[in-house]
N, C-alpha and C positions, 0 to 999 in steps of 0.2 A: 570154562566158566571162571570169571575173575572172583577172587576172594573179596570179602567185605573190606579187609584192610587195604588191598590194592586199589579198590574203588575209592576209598576215602583219601588215599595218598595221591590219587590222580589230580587232586586239587592243590597239592602241596609241592613246594619247590625248595631245594637246598641252594642257597645263594652264598657264594664266597664274598666276603666284604670287598668293596670296590678298590680299596687301597692295598689289597693283598695281590702281589704280582707272582704269578705261577710261571716258572721257567723250566723248560725241559732240556735235560742233557742227554748224553748217550746212556749213562748208567742209572741216573737218578733224576728226580725233579725236586725243586725247592719251592716252598711257599714263603715269599718274602713279606713279612709284616712290617710295613714302612712306618706305621704309627708307633710301634713299640720296640723297634730295633731288634726284631727276632727273625731267625731263619729256621724253617722246619724242613726236614728232608724226608722224602718218601721214595719207595721203589718206582721205577719208570712205568710199571704196569698201571699205576693210578692215574696217569696223565689222561688217557682216553675216558676214564670214568669222570674226571673233573670236567672235561670238555662236554660230555653228555649231560652233566648236571646243568649246564648253561641253558639248555633248551628243553630238557625232559623233566617231567614230574617224578616224584618219588615212586609213584605206581609204575610208570614206564621203566624206570631204572630197575625196580625189583623184578620185573619180568625178564629184562635183558641180562641181568647179572646175578651172580650167586648172592643170595640174601645175606648170609653171614658176613661176607666181605664188605658189602654195602653198609651194613649196620655198624661194623667196626670203623669204617671210614667216616660215617656221619657222626659217630661218637667222638672220633678224633677231632673233627672240625669244631663241634660244639664245645667240647671240653677246653680246647685251646683258644676259644673265642675267635675263630677264623671265619665264621659264617653263621648263618641263622636259617630257620625254616619259616617260610611265608606262603600264603595263598594268593599273594598279589605281587608277583615278581616285576610287573611293569612299573611299579612305584619306585623301583630301585635301579635306575639306569647305570651303566658302566661309566667310568670316568675316562676322559680323553688321555691317550698316551702321547700326545703331542707335547713338545717342550718349547715354550715361548719365553724369551727373556729379552728385555730391551737393550741391555748393555752390549757394547761392542767388545769389551774385554771384561771378563769376570774375575780372573785371578792372575796374579803375577809373582814371579820369583826374581828378586834382584840380589846380585852378589856384590859385596863391597870388600875391596882389598887395598884401596888406595885413598889418600886424602882427597885427591881430585874428584873421586866418585862421591865422597861425602858432600862435597860442595855442590854437586849436581843432583843429589838424591831427592831433595825437596822438589825441585822442578820436575823430575821424572814422576814423582808421586802425584803431582798436580796434573800432569799430562794424562796419566792413567786414570785419575779421578774423573776427568772430563769425559773419558771413554766409558765410565760407569764401573770401574774396577772396584770390587767389594772385598776381595781377600788378598792379602800380601804375605809373602814369605821373604824376610830380609835376612840374608846370610852374611855375617861379618867374619871374614877370615883372619882379620887382625884385631887386636884388642881395641875396644871402642869405649870412649868416655860416655857414660849414660846421659850426661848433660847435652851432648850433641843430639842424641835421639829426642830428648825432651824439647830442645830448641826447634827441631824440625816439626814435630807434631804440635807444638804450641804456636808456631809461627803461621802455619798454613790452615786453611779451612777445607774440610773434606765433606763433600756432599753424598758420596757413594759408599764410603768406607764402612765395612762391617766388622772385619777382624784382621789382626796382624799377629803373625808368629815370628819371633826373633830367634835366630840360630847363631850361637856365639862359640868361639873357641875359648876354652877355660883360660882364665887369667887371674893373677893375684889381685888385680884391681877390682874384680867382681866379688861382691858379698851379698848375702841374703837380704840385708836391709835395703841395699840399693835396688835390688830386683823388685822387692815389695813396693818401694816408693814409686818405681816406674809403672808397675801394674796399677797401683792405686790412682796415679795421676791420669792414666789412660786406660779406661776399662775395656776398650776395644783391643788392647794387647792381650791376647788370650793365653799364649804360652811363651815362656822363655826357655829354650833348650840350650844347655851348656855342655859342650862336647869336651872330651878328654878330661873328664872329671875323675876323681878317685873312686867313685862308686856309681852304680845305677840306682837312681832314687827319684821318686816323684814327690814333690812337696806341694801339698794341697794348701793353697793360700788362705782359704777360709779358716784354717786352723791357726793361722798366725796373725790375721788382721781382719778387718771388716770387709775384705774383698769378696767378690763373687766366687762361689765354688767352681765356676767354669774356668777360672784362671789358675794356671799351674806353672811351677818351675820344675823343669825336668833335667836331672843330671844324667849324663851318659858317658861311659868310658870310651866309646869309639870316637874316631876322629871325624871332624866335619869335612866331608868330601862329597863331591858330585857322584862318585862311584857308589855311594850308599843308596842312591836313588833307585826306585823301581822294585823294591822287595815286595813280594806278594805271599801272604800266608793266610791261614784260615781266620785268624783273629781280626783281620781287617774287613771281613765280609759282614759288616754291620751297616745296613742302610740308615741314613739319617732322616730322610723325608722322601715323599713320593716324587717331589720335583727333581731330586738327585737321580732317582731311578729312571724317570722319563728322559732325562738328559742322556743317560747312558744308553737308553734304547735308541735314541735318535742320532747321537753324536759320539765322537771318541771320548772316552772317560778320562783320558790322560791329558789331552791337548786342547780340547774344545774351549775357545775363548780364553786361552792362556797366552801370556806374553812374558818373556824372560829377558833380562839384561845380565850378561855375564861380567866377570871381573875386568874385562877389557872394553866394556861398553857395547859389545856386540848384541844385537837384538836377535833372539832365537825363539823357537817354540818352547824349548826347554834348555837350560844351561848345559845339560849333559849331552845334548845333540851337537853335531859338528856343523850343520847347516846354519849360515847366518844370513840376515836380510838387511844388513846395514848397521851403522853404528849410532847409538843414541847421542853421541857427542856432536854429530854433524848432520843427522837426518831427523825429520819429524816422526814421532812414534805413530801418530794417527795416520800418516801416509803409508807406513808399513802395514798397518792393520787392514787397510783397504786392498792390499795386494792379494790376488788370487793364490799366488804361490805360497804366501805365508799361511793361508787358511786350508791348504789342501789336505792336511791330516785331520782337520776338524770333523770331517764327514766319514772317517773310517771307523765304523762301529765294530764292536766285538763280534757281531754276527758275520763279519767279513775277514776275521783274522783266523788263520789256520790253527786248529786244535781248540782255540778259545771258542769258536762257533759251536763246538760240541760240548761245552762246559756249562753245567747248571748254575754256576756262580757268575756268569759273564756280565749280568746287569748290575752287580754290586761289587765288581772288581775295578780297581782304578787303572789297570793296564800299565804299560810302559812301552813307549816307542823309542826311548833312548838306548836301552839295552835289550836286545832281542836275540833269539837263537840264530838269526840271519840265514834262514833256510828258504824263504819265499818272498817274491815280489808280485804285485798285481800288474795288470796291463798299463797302469798309469805310473809305474815305477815306485809305488809306495811299498814299504816294508810291511808285509802281512804275516810276519813270523810271530810265534808265541813269545811272550816276555821271557827273557833269559832267567830271571830270578824267581820264576814260578816253579815249584816242585810238585804241583798237582797233576795227576794223570786222570782225566775224566773218563778214559776208556776202561779203567779198572776201579775208579773211585778211591784212589789212595794217594797219600802225600809221600814225598821222598826229599832228601837233601839235594836241592838243585845243583849245588856246587860240586857234587860227587857224580853226577850223571855223565857217563862217558860221551854221550852225544852232544853235550854242551861244552866240552873242553876246547874245541876250536874257537868258539865265540868268546869264551872266557879269556883265551890267549889274545884274541884280536883286541879286546877292550883293556888288556893289561890288568886283569883283576886277580892274578895269582897271589900277589902280596897281600891284597886286601882280604882274600879268603883265608890265607895262612894266618893272618893276625886275628881273625875272628874265631878260628878253630880252638 
């Protein structure tokens, strides 16, 4: 005979909010709160309980599971505002996990090391803008006069541009006042990173001017190098919005809708990768984007990358296809190896220093990273 409490609870349901993404790993599960940039970890044993809550009432759950554990879980969900109890679950449908975006290119990395490239930078930006590019990372390996940047962004009209990050090698020509003026003139320039500085420091611009607190000047002691690309650590597992997570569910989180131009003008998926698809000095960028070969890594999700597919963080990880452990390829010849610079082991749920892992030393030597690791030690 059912208790009165169970009978009452047969009309009630615990619903996890639609923008909470539950991801199962080998050792743990995570609940990704995309609205508040939070990640909650739980033992793997709670995954089946969460799935049962999708279709079962509180009364059904209390019959099937230990009441004390269920009560603790419900309390955890409610206290952290991850869900709610309702008697009308049909009024709260799930959201689609499909990712739809109209742009042909979403983000771009452009390397500048020659005067000739500066002369063409504006045209490249315009070509990418026509493809819908929203986010740019401009890497200047030689000292740049800020007036050149001002002229480029003042001269051209951008219809798709959302934000720009500038990466600069430290130079006596750069000072805080010039950086602030550049940020004030162009609010879409969000961050100016200055490498080989004397200290690691973040300068919040709203403390120095009327600028938005989103804009920052970041001083870094390390060198500006392609080989710094691809670092994966726990601090980066912060989802920004549901759209970012659904993109990672459906596409490769490193290369999807990304186009890069390296210091020689070569068009690549990423400047750190060796494969080129033509040169921006003599081929049309939009023609390269139409190429099936150029887009082949776009569809390699983390669910299809070895070890990553067993990781609970895979949908909030930015991946790296430029530097991998080089252990596996799929039947299409795509590298499906774990990122080289990830030290997380999902099978034991622990982090380690990736550069000291003996199984990674062959790949470290292949990429010539010994000196970089030595300098960072």
